[in-house]
Structures are given as C-alpha cells and as structure tokens.
N, C-alpha and C positions, 0 to 999 in steps of 0.2 A: 504494500500500500504506500502510495506517495503522499508525503505531507504537503498540504496546500498552505501556502503562506499568503496572508492578506494584510496589507498595510492600509489603514483607514485614511481617508482624505485628510483628516486632522493631523494624523501622525506624519503623513507625507509632507504636509506644510511645515511641520516642526523640523523634520529632517532637512528639507530644503533651506529653511531659515538658518538652521545651525550650520549647515555646510557652506552656505554663502558667507555667513559671519566668519567662520573659520578660515575660509580661503582668503579673506581680506585681512584678517588680524593675526594669522599665524603663518607667516610667509615661509617658514622653514618646512612646513608640512601642510600645504594648502588642501590636499585631498584626503586628509586623515579621517574626517568624519565619514565620508562615503566609503573609504577603504575599510575602516573598522566595522562599519555596519554590514558591508558585504561579507566580511569574515564571520561576523556574528550570525548572520542569516545562514551561511553555509554550515556552521556548527549546529544551528537550530535544526536544519534539515536532517542532520545525522542524529541529533540528540534532542528530540522534541520536548523533553521534560525540563530543559534548562529555562532560566528566566524566572522572574518573580511574578507572582499572581497580582492581578489588579483587582482590588476589592471594588464592588459596586460598578463593575464595567457594564456597559450596555449590551455587550455580546459575551458569549461563552468563550472560554479558552483564550482570553486576552492575556498576553504576557508582556512584561516590561524588562528591558535590558539596560544595563549600565555599561557604557563604553569607557572602560577604565583609562585608556591612554589619553583620551580627549576630555575626560571627566564630564560626560554628558549622558 
C-alpha cells in the first residue's frame, strides 16, 4: 500500500512563506527549507508513524514536523 501525502493549502502557504523568507535572509543556504522538507517527506513515506499529532485538527491523521536545521 502506498502512503498518500497531502499538504493542505494553508500548510502550502506557510511552506512557501518560510522558504521565501529563508532564501532572502539566509544566503548561505537559500534552499534549506525546501530541501529539509523534501527529506522529511521522503522519510515520512518510508516511516508513516513519525511526526507529532495535531490535536483538534480538522482532518484525521494530521501530523506536524519540526525541521531541526532551519528551526521551523
């Protein structure tokens, strides 16, 4: 069975906003947010149980991840 990942529109906006800020303000690693997220999603695909639960989420099985390197 293949794990289906879905990023909500709100989460996509937050990712875009964070990635844009990072690319302007962290010139040593402008693509770090997107790279770290891509790595995290690849790990999630292999280990679907990782990530923190989101209490009172509007959908089931919503998970939250912390990107340690970029502190986001």
